[in-house]
Structures are given as C-alpha cells and as structure tokens.
C-alpha positions as MATLAB code, in Angstrom:
seq = 'MKRITSYIIAILILMQSITSFAVDIPGYEGGINNENSYKEVVFLTGEPIELEGTLKISIKDKTDERTEQYTYKLDNKKVGASLSRTVKLITTFETNGKQTTSKKTLDSYKETFQIGKKKYEVKTEDYQWNQGQVVQDTGLLQFYAGDWSARKTYRLDKGREEITVQTIGNLVGYDSPWSATETQTLQYIMNYENKVTGQGAWEGTAVVETSYNKTKDYNYVENVPNQISFKGGYILTEKHENTLKYDYDLPVITEEGKMLWRNIGNGSTQIDTNPIITRLNIPALRDIRGLASEKDILLIASMEGLPLNTTTLGPSTPMSRGDFAKALVGTMDIELPVEEETSRRSSRNKVEKLPIYIDVPKTHRNFKYVEAVSERNIMQGVGKDKFAPDRALTRAEAITILIRLLGMQNQAPIKNYTTGFQDDSSIPTWAKDHVYMAKQLDIIDNDQYFYPNRNITKEETAVILVNFINYLQTRLMYDFRENILNN';
ca = [
      95.254   85.135   95.280;
      93.458   87.071   97.967;
      95.511   89.238  100.260;
      94.504   91.163  103.353;
      96.457   94.129  104.624;
      95.429   95.571  107.960;
      96.977   98.272  110.108;
      96.093  101.268  112.238;
      94.734  104.275  110.313;
      96.813  103.933  107.121;
      95.063  102.004  104.362;
      96.790  100.006  101.667;
      94.324   99.028   98.975;
      95.386   96.004   96.997;
      94.002   96.729   93.556;
      93.374   94.016   90.997;
      90.759   95.009   88.411;
      88.841   97.478   90.601;
      89.155  101.189   89.839;
      90.692  103.016   92.804;
      88.052  104.756   94.900;
      89.936  107.658   96.492;
      88.172  108.157   99.807;
      90.524  109.823  102.269;
      88.126  110.377  105.169;
      88.006  107.046  107.020;
      84.615  105.335  107.156;
      81.195  106.985  107.146;
      80.695  107.905  110.818;
      81.839  111.529  110.532;
      85.411  111.080  111.774;
      88.914  112.283  110.894;
      92.353  110.748  111.355;
      96.119  111.040  110.967;
      98.948  108.503  111.233;
      98.304  107.805  114.916;
      94.744  108.566  115.984;
      91.112  108.964  114.978;
      88.463  111.463  116.201;
      84.686  111.739  115.968;
      81.804  113.302  117.901;
      78.602  111.707  119.298;
      75.380  113.457  120.390;
      73.401  110.761  122.209;
      73.454  112.329  125.681;
      72.152  115.803  124.837;
      75.596  117.311  124.418;
      78.400  116.744  121.908;
      81.138  114.408  123.163;
      84.398  114.298  121.225;
      86.001  110.859  121.230;
      89.534  109.916  120.228;
      91.359  106.621  119.798;
      92.339  104.128  117.146;
      90.744  102.886  113.964;
      91.851   99.632  112.400;
      90.880   99.097  108.767;
      91.034   95.825  106.850;
      90.341   95.693  103.100;
      90.058   92.621  100.890;
      89.533   92.867   97.121;
      88.109   90.468   94.588;
      87.590   91.116   90.870;
      84.497   93.314   91.196;
      83.883   93.324   94.934;
      85.509   94.743   98.035;
      85.090   93.892  101.700;
      85.957   96.555  104.274;
      86.086   96.099  108.027;
      86.422   99.024  110.452;
      87.252   98.482  114.132;
      86.980  101.523  116.436;
      88.313  101.867  119.991;
      87.577  105.403  121.252;
      87.164  107.221  124.548;
      86.914  110.558  126.304;
      88.473  110.143  129.731;
      87.375  113.607  130.830;
      83.678  112.671  130.802;
      84.149  108.928  131.316;
      82.880  107.883  127.886;
      84.035  105.007  125.671;
      82.984  103.557  122.338;
      83.739  100.291  120.574;
      82.427   99.624  117.089;
      82.957   96.986  114.389;
      81.609   97.599  110.883;
      81.779   95.313  107.851;
      80.811   96.726  104.438;
      80.490   95.016  101.047;
      81.062   97.051   97.869;
      80.276   96.016   94.299;
      81.623   97.891   91.264;
      80.534   98.541   87.701;
      82.821  100.266   85.187;
      81.614  102.121   82.119;
      84.447  103.793   80.202;
      86.147  106.319   82.485;
      83.393  106.104   85.092;
      83.031  103.559   87.857;
      79.971  103.326   90.069;
      79.805  101.446   93.341;
      77.065  100.161   95.631;
      78.014   99.726   99.265;
      75.869   97.763  101.765;
      76.160   96.835  105.425;
      77.139   93.223  106.114;
      77.523   93.311  109.910;
      77.603   95.914  112.677;
      78.152   96.075  116.425;
      78.517   99.202  118.556;
      78.655   99.909  122.287;
      78.808  103.439  123.664;
      79.078  103.825  127.420;
      79.096  106.908  129.603;
      78.889  106.457  133.356;
      76.413  103.659  134.052;
      74.527  104.125  130.781;
      75.243  101.726  127.940;
      73.970  102.301  124.398;
      74.088   99.242  122.122;
      73.529   98.626  118.398;
      73.548   95.284  116.570;
      73.390   94.436  112.868;
      69.605   94.139  112.835;
      69.345   97.610  114.399;
      71.199   99.368  111.569;
      70.024   99.874  107.980;
      72.679  101.508  105.808;
      73.554  101.803  102.085;
      75.664  104.068   99.920;
      76.203  104.794   96.220;
      79.233  106.460   94.667;
      80.598  107.427   91.246;
      84.206  108.094   90.236;
      85.336  109.688   86.974;
      88.971  109.162   86.023;
      90.514  111.690   83.629;
      93.820  109.821   83.400;
      95.489  112.153   85.893;
      92.709  113.221   88.269;
      89.845  111.424   89.938;
      86.605  113.276   90.686;
      84.083  111.483   92.863;
      80.787  111.943   94.681;
      78.604  109.737   96.838;
      75.431  109.668   98.925;
      74.161  107.410  101.685;
      71.215  107.007  104.026;
      70.954  105.154  107.321;
      68.735  104.409  110.293;
      70.445  103.270  113.497;
      68.619  102.268  116.688;
      70.453  102.429  120.025;
      68.950  100.320  122.814;
      69.402  101.119  126.517;
      68.406   99.261  129.673;
      67.701   95.971  127.876;
      65.550   97.672  125.256;
      63.388   99.688  127.637;
      64.722  102.873  126.039;
      65.592  103.572  122.405;
      67.284  106.343  120.431;
      66.768  106.180  116.685;
      69.232  108.138  114.544;
      68.292  108.928  110.942;
      71.286  109.920  108.801;
      71.578  111.492  105.361;
      75.163  111.699  104.158;
      77.053  112.821  101.086;
      80.650  113.184  100.011;
      82.428  114.938   97.167;
      86.095  115.208   96.333;
      88.956  114.868   93.915;
      92.497  113.533   93.916;
      95.389  114.985   91.925;
      99.192  114.868   92.092;
      99.389  118.373   93.618;
      96.315  118.545   95.811;
      93.346  116.543   97.007;
      90.167  117.365   98.870;
      87.271  115.385  100.235;
      84.291  116.703  102.158;
      81.688  114.597  103.938;
      78.443  116.055  105.306;
      76.197  114.080  107.668;
      72.786  115.271  108.849;
      71.401  113.531  111.935;
      67.863  113.441  113.324;
      67.704  111.739  116.729;
      64.498  110.556  118.436;
      64.322  109.187  121.976;
      61.510  106.958  123.208;
      60.861  105.242  126.556;
      59.207  101.958  125.660;
      57.929  101.399  129.210;
      56.495  104.722  130.317;
      55.973  106.373  126.963;
      57.082  109.634  128.534;
      60.039  111.956  128.017;
      60.209  111.633  124.239;
      62.535  114.128  122.571;
      64.079  115.009  119.241;
      67.516  116.445  118.438;
      69.434  117.337  115.302;
      73.073  117.697  114.352;
      75.137  118.360  111.236;
      78.727  117.134  110.952;
      81.127  118.246  108.228;
      84.507  116.572  107.849;
      87.116  117.659  105.344;
      90.425  116.220  104.216;
      92.926  118.345  102.306;
      96.269  117.407  100.781;
      98.540  120.178   99.572;
     101.924  119.944   97.895;
     103.871  123.208   97.718;
     107.186  124.043   96.077;
     109.615  126.605   97.422;
     112.992  127.795   96.158;
     115.569  128.031   98.943;
     118.807  129.930   98.404;
     121.941  128.767  100.150;
     123.501  131.176  102.640;
     127.152  130.336  101.949;
     128.610  132.000   98.846;
     131.367  129.437   98.315;
     129.159  126.466   97.472;
     128.717  124.510   94.250;
     125.058  125.500   93.844;
     123.177  128.659   94.791;
     119.968  126.969   95.904;
     117.278  124.493   95.023;
     113.629  123.556   95.288;
     111.905  121.870   98.215;
     108.541  120.094   97.999;
     106.416  120.064  101.155;
     103.348  117.827  101.333;
     100.778  118.412  104.087;
      97.566  116.628  105.042;
      94.922  118.503  107.046;
      91.785  117.016  108.577;
      89.000  119.151  110.035;
      85.739  118.248  111.775;
      82.990  120.851  112.290;
      79.598  120.297  113.870;
      76.365  122.136  114.719;
      73.759  120.757  117.087;
      70.302  121.395  118.524;
      69.778  118.979  121.412;
      67.458  118.782  124.442;
      68.692  119.068  128.029;
      66.769  116.390  129.943;
      66.469  115.743  133.691;
      66.753  112.233  135.107;
      62.959  112.199  135.366;
      62.717  112.801  131.617;
      61.675  116.427  131.722;
      63.180  118.751  129.104;
      64.685  121.911  130.613;
      65.884  123.769  127.518;
      67.517  123.325  124.118;
      71.298  122.996  123.925;
      72.187  124.798  120.677;
      75.767  125.361  119.586;
      78.682  124.334  117.409;
      82.239  123.116  117.705;
      85.243  121.940  115.743;
      88.411  119.943  116.035;
      91.241  119.087  113.680;
      94.089  116.680  113.344;
      97.071  117.069  111.016;
      99.821  114.820  109.721;
     103.555  115.371  109.893;
     104.680  117.250  106.728;
     106.656  115.278  104.142;
     109.643  117.260  102.869;
     111.471  116.332   99.669;
     114.602  118.086   98.410;
     114.705  118.124   94.607;
     117.727  117.694   92.367;
     119.829  120.673   91.284;
     119.706  121.218   87.494;
     122.982  121.930   85.705;
     121.362  124.263   83.139;
     123.295  127.445   82.375;
     121.739  128.892   79.209;
     118.530  129.935   80.999;
     120.099  132.477   83.348;
     118.412  135.853   83.207;
     115.252  134.597   81.518;
     111.947  135.725   83.004;
     110.999  132.056   83.155;
     114.255  130.878   84.761;
     112.606  129.756   88.019;
     109.861  127.909   86.106;
     112.410  126.045   83.993;
     114.497  125.158   87.062;
     111.431  123.790   88.859;
     110.402  121.551   85.964;
     113.998  120.407   85.435;
     114.329  119.665   89.171;
     111.515  117.153   88.766;
     113.237  115.757   85.646;
     110.539  117.142   83.377;
     113.368  118.836   81.434;
     117.018  117.734   81.147;
     118.652  117.699   84.575;
     122.334  117.033   83.966;
     123.044  119.012   80.806;
     124.235  122.613   80.845;
     122.436  123.556   77.633;
     118.651  123.369   77.290;
     117.968  125.528   74.254;
     114.905  127.194   75.816;
     113.687  128.584   72.484;
     113.919  125.230   70.677;
     110.762  123.158   70.013;
     109.480  120.586   72.493;
     109.008  117.153   70.987;
     106.034  114.912   71.692;
     108.246  112.362   73.412;
     109.899  115.004   75.594;
     106.467  116.381   76.521;
     105.464  112.895   77.652;
     108.566  112.808   79.861;
     107.719  116.248   81.280;
     104.228  115.074   82.231;
     105.558  111.950   83.928;
     108.130  113.923   85.906;
     105.825  116.698   87.097;
     102.585  114.771   87.633;
     103.796  111.683   89.521;
     102.724  109.359   86.732;
     103.896  105.838   87.437;
     106.191  104.252   84.904;
     105.363  100.749   83.673;
     107.375   98.059   85.444;
     108.397   94.875   83.691;
     107.721   91.760   85.733;
     110.744   89.839   86.909;
     110.689   86.230   85.778;
     112.764   83.204   86.518;
     114.934   81.645   83.831;
     112.516   78.731   83.511;
     109.345   80.819   83.183;
     110.982   83.272   80.778;
     111.260   80.553   78.154;
     107.489   80.360   77.770;
     106.710   84.030   78.392;
     105.518   86.128   75.489;
     107.436   89.412   75.527;
     105.274   92.520   75.706;
     105.654   94.539   72.537;
     105.909   98.349   72.492;
     102.608  100.169   71.960;
     103.982  102.108   68.968;
     106.161  100.840   66.157;
     108.149  104.106   66.077;
     108.941  104.083   69.832;
     111.129  101.022   70.388;
     112.518  100.101   73.805;
     115.775  101.746   72.843;
     114.181  105.173   72.380;
     115.172  107.660   75.090;
     111.534  108.382   75.888;
     110.168  104.856   75.512;
     109.021  104.355   79.132;
     107.471  107.819   79.305;
     105.514  107.371   76.077;
     104.299  103.986   77.310;
     103.203  105.494   80.645;
     101.129  108.351   79.197;
      99.648  106.117   76.513;
      98.550  103.386   78.936;
      96.622  106.015   80.911;
      95.247  107.625   77.732;
      96.924  110.928   78.623;
      98.542  111.214   75.185;
      97.523  109.397   72.046;
      99.247  108.266   68.892;
      99.091  109.976   65.515;
      97.614  106.952   63.713;
      98.796  103.697   62.132;
     100.386  102.536   65.440;
     102.728  105.524   65.469;
     103.386  108.174   68.140;
     105.855  110.445   66.296;
     107.966  110.918   69.459;
     110.492  113.264   67.835;
     107.952  115.445   66.077;
     107.533  118.942   67.491;
     104.386  119.593   69.533;
     102.204  122.575   68.689;
     100.849  124.987   71.283;
      97.289  123.866   70.518;
      98.239  120.212   71.018;
      99.980  120.892   74.335;
      97.018  122.805   75.759;
      94.571  120.173   74.534;
      96.479  117.470   76.409;
      96.500  119.444   79.672;
      92.831  120.430   79.631;
      91.828  116.892   78.688;
      93.683  115.756   81.826;
      91.365  117.979   83.864;
      88.280  116.831   81.998;
      87.232  120.493   81.752;
      86.827  120.838   77.982;
      83.090  120.205   78.278;
      82.743  123.331   80.423;
      83.321  125.524   77.335;
      80.294  127.133   75.616;
      78.495  124.885   73.170;
      78.685  127.040   70.033;
      79.082  130.545   68.643;
      81.766  131.701   71.036;
      85.261  133.107   70.785;
      88.337  132.421   72.867;
      89.119  136.137   72.938;
      92.400  135.770   71.039;
      92.777  137.781   67.853;
      93.899  134.638   66.027;
      90.819  132.736   67.237;
      89.991  131.684   63.663;
      93.372  129.913   63.430;
      92.674  127.638   66.390;
      91.804  124.130   65.149;
      88.218  123.098   65.855;
      89.324  120.124   67.971;
      91.403  122.431   70.196;
      89.089  125.420   70.612;
      87.220  124.210   73.722;
      90.534  123.343   75.379;
      92.141  126.691   74.576;
      89.055  128.537   75.821;
      89.148  126.691   79.171;
      92.927  127.073   79.531;
      92.494  130.823   79.267;
      89.608  130.817   81.750;
      91.679  128.812   84.248;
      94.799  131.014   83.830;
      96.871  128.130   82.464;
      97.750  130.313   79.472;
      98.287  134.051   79.585;
      95.636  136.513   78.460;
      97.670  137.828   75.533;
      96.338  139.200   72.252;
      97.494  136.190   70.237;
      97.713  132.493   71.055;
      99.648  131.216   67.987;
      97.986  127.772   68.122;
      99.871  126.168   65.242;
     103.327  127.331   66.277;
     105.614  124.739   67.846;
     105.723  125.111   71.603;
     109.206  125.809   72.955;
     110.820  124.231   75.983;
     110.595  127.552   77.793;
     106.879  127.866   77.032;
     106.359  124.265   78.124;
     107.880  125.020   81.512;
     105.665  128.070   81.961;
     102.373  126.334   81.150;
     103.298  123.315   83.302;
     103.954  125.599   86.284;
     100.647  127.371   85.585;
      98.969  123.958   85.443;
     100.540  122.990   88.786;
      99.425  126.271   90.330;
      95.858  125.645   89.151;
      95.848  122.211   90.810;
      97.286  123.707   94.000;
      94.989  126.705   94.380;
      91.944  127.293   92.197;
      90.764  123.690   92.009;
      91.206  123.153   95.752;
      89.535  126.467   96.586;
      86.435  125.536   94.615;
      86.070  122.204   96.402;
      87.196  123.275   99.871;
      85.791  126.771  100.383;
      82.683  126.786   98.199;
      81.392  123.462   99.494;
      82.070  124.137  103.183;
      80.661  127.659  103.046;
      77.423  126.760  101.257;
];
C-alpha cells in the first residue's frame, strides 16, 4: 500500500525495503530550514539576494524507488523579490551488503523568480540534473556521500535573454544517536547572453556551503533544596543548527548592458531549531557513592543502560553479554522490536516468530535487547544458534563491538604494528585492530596494560560507554564539521 505524507519542512519517510538515506539539508538548491521556515540565496541579478519562506516536501516510496516533490514559496520583501519552484525527483536504489547506492534524476521542474518587473523562468526542458549517492550502515551509524551536476537555463523577456547556471555539487555527512552532520557544497558558474543584440554578455561565479549539525549533550543538575528525595539528575539537550555561507564574484551591469565593476564578497545566515530537553530518570544506586566513575555510572543508569531501580549495582562484578546488549540499547537509541498486533481471527493462522537464539527465550530478562542488537548485527551469537546471554563479556569483546559500530577497525595499520600496551601479545588477533583504534580515539585510557581477556566490570562498562558517547559528540563531529568547512 502506497502512502504519501506531506507537510511543511519536516519530512516523514515511510520506509518499506529502502535503506534510510539520512539527508538533513532539504533539497539540492543550497538552502537550510527549521520547523517553520526555509532560506536560500540567489545570484541572478549581480548581487546575492537572501530569500525566506516555506518548503513543502512530499515523499512516496516503492520497493526500490522513491519519488520526492519539493514546493518552494520564498520572498524578500525588502528588495521586492519572490520565487516559486516545484521540483520532482525520482530515486532508484541498489543495496550491496551494508552499502546502498542511489541514482537520482529530475522528473519535472518549474521555477519563477521575479524582482521588480524582471521575471526569470525555468521549465523542465531547461534543466538537466542528476545525482549519485552512497550510504554505508554500520548498524548504529550511517556515513554517506553524494555528488551531482546540473545545467539550468533561465529565460527572460520571452527568451530574448538567457542566464545559464552550471552547478557542481557534493554532500558528505553521518548520522549517529549523539550527533549528526551534513555539509553540502555547490559551485555555480553563471553566463548571461542577450539573444537579440548579442551584447552585454557576462560571467559570474558563486560558492554556497550549507551545513546541518545535530548535537545531544548531557548535563548533571544538582537540586538547590537540601530536603529533597534526590540530590540531582541528568538532563539531555538536543539542538539542531543550520548554517549557510556563500562567496560570490558577480558583475555590476548597467541597464544598457555595460559592466561597471565586479561585485566580490561573501555572506552567511543561519537558522536554528528549538532545543529539545529531556529529564532522565533518577537511579536508586547507593553502592557507587565515592567512586571516581560515579557520574559515569549514574548517566548510563539514567538511560537504563544499567539497573535503574535497584540500590545495589556491584560495580566490580562482571558485565554479562545480555546486560551489555541492554546497555547499548539504552544509551544508543536502538529501537526495540515490536510485535504486530493481530485480531483474534488472523492470529489463528499466524506463524509465531521464534526467538533468534535458542538460549534467549522470550522469558529472559534481556530477550528484547538481545533481539534488537542481533537484528541490526551489532552483536552476534557464539555459534550453534546460541548467544550466551549470561556469560561474562571480556574487555576485548566489548571494545570490538563498539569499534565495529563505528566501522573504524579498517583504519588500523595493516600489519606489523603494536597497540602500545605492554600486554599487546595477549590481545586476540580478531580484536587487535579494534583495540588499536579504541586507544587512538580515546575510547579506552592510555594505560600500560589493557587486560584484554579479563571480564569487563559494570563500572568499566559505564566508563567506556561514556567515552564512546563523548567521541560521537565531539571528535567525530569536529572532523566532519570543521575540517570539511575549513578546507
């Protein structure tokens, strides 16, 4: 059954068998948006004109194809400019393991930009556009990149004048539970031609960079009153920032078509969303007081990654595989599987879905968490349809799971290298690349020994999960946001 959901700015993608393509900058015209409005900049008149208004997006999915329609209504009342645009794109998908590639083509297009008495018009036959993109899914994160090229011809005065805009565009980004970034860069070359007189031809260039950033921060807030049942708790604050920067080199032209000088400059604008604030639960744990890792344990427990309602954790006791699965689900926003509701009549003929592992029945305390991480290939069984949910997890196994979630294990040296730990020779071969990268990314401490085959404790689990969260919040975002924009 096909369904269409359409509303201003916010996009709800109805996924069937198509891998989610996490593109957070709307469309491919160099614009940014929040819950209420959309902004972009145009350069057709010899100076940059910032426009603002609404963008309506409609998305319809089939098995391996998507149809997107963008409807823009923008203006700049200060200079008397307005723009209306309708774009329809068709995307086809091809999945190969954890990678999905897409090919996007233009189906229909109509644009009218008016300033004063001048009207610039584009129709479908005046616009050639195509884009390719690839997404790699690690089970927790999505990394993606894309490129597109276009040639758009604006016609003025019934075709007597033309402006042709050549565009080269690219995007790169990632999406994670604790941060997300996408950057689009568009390079424009604009050529004006008078078809009647053949005079007054000019060329201009512009570069537009748009960036979207999602950040989720945690903060411990102590209560001011002393006579209260809890001393404080954690708050999560999620923010979305959207920035548009542009550089331009445009001609200043008289009405007679004579160029006076070059208009060279830059500008920027931004638009943010209202922060989303979530107050986390207050853990009842009491046997962690005074530990150096107390705040880390409280944070993980607040997200139900560790027991929330018990007073005794046993921070030095081993972490089981099943409990580690629960910790990942709680801290990384991993969706739990939902059983479909059925009527009494249909339930008679329905074949009940069996558990993935024979040693994790539906009655096991961690059943839904083990199912969730297994369905996304975040954790794997131990063989012969077993998961060993109550078996203790080693430090090497825990780190391997986390680095595999990032997909960073392949960044380790190929051969003849050491992790730098004095017990390097004790690290299992299958874990060495993961341990090396965890140390490089500050997910594990730079101690003398790693103790790879020792069971990881609940306290140690909390510490590495907080380090993992901090990596997603800061270092990963910095690499995408700052390095790309400043190159």
